[in-house]
Residue, then its C-alpha position, 0 to 999 in steps of 0.5 A: m500499499d502506498m504510504t500516502t494512503s495508509c493509516t500512518s497518514c490519517i488524521y484518525f491514526d494515533n501512535h500513542a506519542a501524544n499521551g507520553k508512551a513510546p510509540a509502537a514500531d508499526a502499529g497505532l489505534c484507529r480513532f475514527n469510530p468509537p471504542v469497541s465494547q467489551p462483554g463485562p460491565d467493568a471492562h474498558g472499551l478498546w480502539p481498534v489496533v492498526t498498522t502503519n501500512d493498513w488502509c480503510g475506506h475512510f481515507t481521503a486526500q482531504r482528510q490528509t490535507s487538513r491534518a497537514a495544516 
């Protein structure tokens, strides 16, 4: 996959660098949709884990451009 149209270029890709943790080498979280619910009432929701070269149908050039601004 072309890196300009992959998760690493998406505005919704979170590599965890912002929250003080070391980013994973090639993975992060997709923040486009809400976290996935867990079966137990005390369990926390989980964000989908994606790799930097993954892609999805939500990516658009406009979102990439707005991230660069």
